C-alpha positions in Angstrom: 0.0 0.0 0.0 1.5 3.6 -0.8 1.4 6.7 1.0 -2.1 8.2 1.9 -2.3 12.1 2.5 -5.3 13.8 4.3 -4.8 17.4 4.9 -7.3 17.8 8.1 -7.2 21.8 7.8 -5.1 24.9 6.8 -5.5 28.3 7.8 -4.2 31.3 10.0 -5.8 29.5 13.3 -3.7 26.0 12.5 -2.6 23.3 10.3 -2.8 19.5 10.2 -2.2 17.2 8.2 -2.4 12.8 8.5 0.1 10.8 6.5 -0.4 7.1 6.4 1.2 4.0 4.8 -1.6 1.3 6.3 0.7 0.1 9.3 1.2 3.8 10.6 -0.5 7.1 10.8 1.6 10.2 11.7 -0.6 13.5 12.3 1.8 16.3 11.8 -0.3 19.5 13.7 0.8 23.3 14.2 -1.5 25.4 16.4 -5.0 23.4 16.9 -6.2 22.4 20.4 -7.0 18.8 21.3 -10.5 18.9 20.9 -10.4 20.6 17.1 -7.7 17.7 16.6 -10.1 15.2 17.8 -13.1 17.0 15.5 -10.8 16.8 12.4 -9.9 13.3 12.9 -13.8 12.7 13.2 -14.1 14.0 9.4 -11.8 11.3 8.1 -13.0 8.4 9.7 -11.6 5.4 7.9 -8.0 6.7 7.4 -7.7 7.1 11.2 -9.6 4.1 12.5 -7.1 1.5 12.7 -4.8 3.7 14.3 -7.0 5.0 16.9 -7.6 1.4 18.0 -4.5 1.2 19.2 -4.3 4.0 21.5 
């Protein structure tokens, strides 16, 4: 499986991007609160579902 990218949000209040390869999901965040990140992750469901199960 190749790399998958998902820009969760980008703007003056913050930026967040997910990079996944099927085994590992990496989130790069700059500026968002934990609450906002949780909301954004909910918007991309299947991309992070397996990663969230291992938290």
